[in-house]
C-alpha positions in Angstrom: 223.3 65.9 76.3 221.3 65.1 73.4 219.0 62.5 73.7 217.2 60.7 70.5 215.6 56.6 70.1 218.1 54.6 68.7 219.8 55.3 71.5 218.1 54.1 73.6 216.6 51.5 71.5 221.0 50.3 71.1 220.5 50.3 74.8 217.3 47.7 75.1 219.4 45.7 72.7 221.5 45.0 76.4 219.2 43.9 77.7 218.5 40.2 78.3 215.1 38.8 79.2 214.9 35.5 81.0 211.8 34.1 79.1 213.4 33.7 75.8 216.9 34.2 76.6 217.4 37.0 74.3 217.4 41.0 74.3 214.9 42.3 74.5 214.4 44.1 70.8 215.4 40.4 69.7 212.4 39.6 71.7 210.3 42.2 69.8 208.9 43.3 72.9 209.5 46.8 72.5 206.3 48.1 71.0 206.5 49.3 67.7 209.7 49.6 68.6 209.2 53.4 69.6 210.8 55.2 72.4 208.9 58.7 73.0 212.3 60.9 73.6 211.0 64.4 75.7 214.4 66.2 76.4 216.1 63.9 79.5 212.8 62.0 79.7 212.2 58.9 77.6 208.6 57.1 77.5 208.7 53.5 75.7 206.3 50.1 76.3 207.4 46.3 77.3 205.5 44.0 75.9 205.1 40.8 78.3 203.2 37.2 77.8 201.0 37.7 80.1 200.2 40.5 83.5 202.0 37.5 85.8 205.2 37.3 84.2 207.6 35.9 86.0 210.4 38.2 85.3 208.3 41.6 83.9 209.9 43.7 87.5 213.4 42.3 87.5 213.2 43.5 83.2 211.9 46.6 84.0 214.3 47.6 86.3 216.9 46.1 84.5 216.3 48.0 81.3 216.2 51.6 83.6 219.5 50.3 85.0 221.0 50.0 81.1 220.0 53.2 80.6 221.1 54.5 83.4 224.8 52.8 83.3 225.2 53.4 79.6 224.3 57.1 79.2 223.3 59.1 81.8 221.6 58.6 85.7 219.7 62.2 84.9 217.3 60.4 82.9 214.2 60.3 84.0 212.8 56.1 82.3 209.0 55.7 82.0 207.9 51.7 81.6 204.5 50.9 80.2 203.9 47.4 80.2 200.8 45.6 77.8 200.3 41.9 77.4 200.2 39.8 75.0 197.4 37.5 76.4 194.2 39.0 79.0 194.3 38.5 82.1 192.7 35.9 84.0 188.9 36.4 85.2 189.0 37.4 89.1 187.5 33.8 91.1 183.7 34.1 91.2 184.0 35.1 87.0 185.4 31.8 86.1 183.7 29.9 83.8 180.3 32.8 83.8 178.8 29.7 81.1 179.1 25.8 83.8 175.4 26.0 85.6 176.2 23.6 87.9 180.0 22.0 89.3 179.6 18.5 91.2 182.3 17.7 93.3 182.3 13.4 93.9 184.1 12.6 96.4 185.6 9.9 99.0 186.7 9.5 102.8 189.2 7.4 101.4 190.5 5.4 98.9 189.9 2.2 96.3 186.0 3.0 96.7 185.9 4.1 93.0 185.6 7.1 93.0 186.8 7.9 89.6 185.1 5.0 88.1 181.8 7.2 89.8 182.9 10.2 87.9 184.2 8.5 85.2 180.9 6.6 84.2 178.5 9.3 85.8 180.1 12.1 83.4 179.1 10.1 80.8 175.9 8.8 81.2 175.1 12.1 81.9 176.0 13.4 78.1 173.9 10.3 77.2 171.3 11.9 78.9 171.6 14.8 76.2 173.9 17.5 79.0 177.0 19.1 78.1 179.4 17.6 80.0 182.6 18.6 81.7 184.9 16.3 83.8 188.4 17.8 85.6 190.2 15.0 87.2 191.2 17.3 89.7 194.4 14.3 91.4 197.2 16.1 90.5 199.1 12.9 92.2 197.6 10.4 90.7 195.6 10.8 87.3 193.2 7.9 86.4 190.9 10.0 83.9 193.2 9.6 80.8 193.1 5.7 81.0 189.6 5.2 81.5 188.9 7.3 78.9 191.6 5.4 76.9 192.9 9.0 76.0 196.9 9.1 77.2 198.4 9.9 74.6 196.4 13.0 73.9 198.3 16.4 74.2 195.5 19.3 74.3 196.4 22.5 72.6 196.4 25.9 73.1 193.0 28.2 71.3 193.3 31.7 71.3 190.3 33.3 73.1 188.4 36.4 73.7 192.6 37.7 74.4 194.0 34.8 76.2 195.4 31.1 75.5 193.0 28.6 76.2 193.6 24.7 77.3 191.4 23.1 74.8 189.7 19.9 76.5 190.1 16.0 75.7 186.7 15.7 74.1 185.5 11.9 74.1 182.1 9.7 74.5 180.8 12.9 74.6 182.5 14.6 77.5 185.1 17.2 77.7 187.8 16.3 79.7 190.9 17.8 81.2 193.4 16.0 83.7 196.9 16.5 85.6 198.2 13.6 83.9 198.0 15.6 80.2 201.0 17.1 80.9 203.1 14.4 83.0 205.3 11.4 82.4 202.6 9.0 82.8 205.3 6.5 84.9 206.9 9.3 86.4 205.9 10.1 89.5 204.4 13.8 90.4 207.3 15.0 93.1 205.1 18.7 94.1 204.5 20.7 96.8 200.9 21.3 97.5 201.5 25.3 96.9 202.8 23.6 92.8 200.1 21.1 93.1 197.0 23.8 94.1 198.6 26.5 91.0 198.2 23.3 88.4 194.6 23.4 89.4 194.0 26.6 89.0 195.4 26.6 85.4 193.2 23.2 84.5 189.9 25.3 85.9 190.4 28.9 84.9 193.5 28.6 82.1 190.9 26.2 80.4 188.5 26.4 77.1 185.1 24.9 79.0 182.6 26.6 76.8 179.1 26.2 78.1 178.4 23.5 80.2 175.4 22.1 82.3 177.4 19.5 84.3 181.0 20.1 85.7 181.8 17.2 87.1 185.3 17.5 89.5 187.0 14.1 90.5 188.4 14.7 93.2 191.5 12.9 95.3 190.6 10.8 98.7 190.6 12.4 102.2 190.6 16.0 102.3 194.0 18.1 101.1 195.0 21.5 99.8 193.4 20.1 97.1 189.5 20.2 97.7 190.1 23.6 99.9 191.4 25.0 96.4 188.6 24.0 94.6 186.3 25.5 97.2 188.4 29.1 97.2 187.9 29.1 92.9 185.1 27.7 92.6 181.4 27.7 93.7 180.3 24.4 93.5 176.9 23.2 93.6 176.7 20.2 95.8 179.2 16.7 96.1 178.6 13.2 95.7 179.2 11.2 98.2 181.5 7.8 97.6 181.7 4.6 99.4 181.8 1.0 99.7 179.2 -0.2 102.2 182.0 -1.9 105.2 182.5 0.6 108.4 186.1 1.0 107.9 184.9 3.5 104.1 181.9 4.3 105.4 183.8 5.9 109.1 185.7 7.7 106.4 182.4 9.0 104.0 180.9 11.3 107.4 184.4 13.2 107.3 183.9 14.0 103.6 180.5 14.6 104.7 181.6 17.3 107.3 183.8 18.6 105.7 181.5 19.9 103.4 178.6 21.1 106.0 181.3 22.4 107.9 180.3 26.5 108.3 182.9 27.9 106.5 182.2 25.3 103.6 178.4 24.9 103.1 178.2 23.0 100.5 174.8 20.8 99.7 175.4 16.9 99.8 173.1 16.2 96.8 173.4 12.4 98.3 175.6 9.3 98.3 176.6 6.8 96.1 177.0 3.2 97.2 179.6 1.7 95.4 180.7 -2.4 95.2 177.4 -2.2 96.7 177.3 -6.5 95.6 179.1 -9.3 94.4 176.6 -10.8 91.3 179.7 -13.1 89.1 178.9 -13.2 85.4 177.7 -16.6 85.7 175.2 -15.7 88.2 174.1 -12.9 87.4 171.0 -12.9 89.6 173.1 -13.4 92.6 174.0 -10.6 94.9 176.8 -11.4 97.1 177.6 -8.9 99.6 181.4 -9.4 100.5 181.6 -6.2 101.9 178.7 -5.8 104.3 174.9 -4.8 103.3 173.4 -1.3 102.7 175.8 0.5 104.9 175.9 3.6 102.8 172.1 3.3 102.6 171.8 3.5 105.9 174.2 6.6 106.5 171.3 8.1 103.7 169.2 8.1 105.9 171.0 9.0 109.5 172.4 11.1 108.0 169.1 12.4 105.5 170.8 12.9 102.3 169.6 11.0 99.6 171.2 7.2 98.3 171.8 8.1 94.3 172.5 4.8 93.2 174.0 1.4 94.5 176.4 0.0 92.3 177.0 -3.2 91.9 180.3 -4.8 92.1 180.6 -6.8 88.0 184.1 -7.6 86.4 183.0 -5.8 83.9 183.7 -2.6 85.3 187.0 -3.1 86.1 187.9 -4.6 82.8 186.0 -1.5 80.5 187.8 0.9 82.9 190.8 -0.5 82.6 190.0 -0.6 78.4 188.6 2.8 78.8 185.2 2.1 77.4 183.7 2.7 81.2 180.7 0.7 81.6 178.3 3.4 81.2 179.2 3.4 77.6 177.0 0.8 76.7 173.6 1.7 78.4 172.3 -1.7 76.9 174.2 -3.9 79.3 172.8 -3.9 83.3 175.3 -1.6 84.6 175.0 0.3 82.4 171.4 0.8 83.1 172.3 1.2 86.7 174.8 4.8 86.0 171.9 5.6 83.5 170.1 5.9 86.6 172.7 7.6 88.9 172.6 9.9 86.4 169.2 10.4 86.3 169.0 11.3 89.8 171.6 13.6 89.8 170.1 15.4 87.8 166.7 15.1 90.2 168.2 16.1 93.2 170.7 19.1 91.6 167.0 20.4 89.9 165.8 19.9 93.3 168.5 21.4 95.3 169.0 24.5 93.0 165.2 25.6 93.0 164.5 25.6 96.7 168.4 26.2 97.9 170.5 29.8 97.8 173.8 29.3 94.9 176.9 28.5 97.1 179.3 31.0 97.9 182.9 31.1 96.7 184.6 30.2 100.3 187.2 32.2 102.3 189.1 31.1 104.3 191.6 33.3 105.9 194.7 31.9 108.2 
């Protein structure tokens, strides 16, 4: 029996590639339409979109089976592979141009962690730093609304042979959130594995470029999302946000404990007391401690970590966040100044941390 390249190509034209629902030849997956024949041995190369293509193994097996069935079971088939997109860098080599990764966390929801994350990021940018902000709350993303970019749809760019997501940029901050990719009026009903996979894509498959500070707005509590972050990135330090009342402080302790766990060992950069007091607009000099006084200040002293800021409960903070113009965009106001002071405190503690402590290691947790 004599084999020749066209016979092999005609056979490969009967094999469907699920990714395009077209055959291998129509999908232009046979590199250069070249088949090497040497007696009863045939060799060709298939081009796949990426190294992690879920259809790769089944497609190769289908190609081999088609040749054996339609031509001869005695044909020796050698299938090589190439990829359109370069592989994702391995963990430990992600984001090489990011200097500091800061996790903003809280033990419980509703304490204003996302508000602090957004305003801290903007304030750092106003100080002249290159800043990225990742909304890691897969099930309750809020950053697109807070930055008034809900209708933005990030596009892909080619860089170093890879297709990367281009972050949305506003107020000098590079921003990504799962909220850009899902229906904002529909609940995200994903299992933990799907959520963690999506989070890894937002980190590893995005063009974050050079950043002085990469702020992670984490979901409340301690969860799979936090573990994924710790196993993917070397986090420089964590900022814990809480309100002054005891029930919030009890959960803040859990957040601190998570990062200080011996398997995690991420430094606590400090605490932020949000809603520290209420100041009505018509009485700007008055302070009403409706959630208790100095709760975070006392906890910071007890835990031997810095108190980075006490942010008042002011109506304009909520209104500006809902309008997509966070308070830090208006640094001439008293509230804007408080977030600018927070950013300056963060710069100070991060510089001290980097000078006095070794770099954080990526967490490796085995079952």
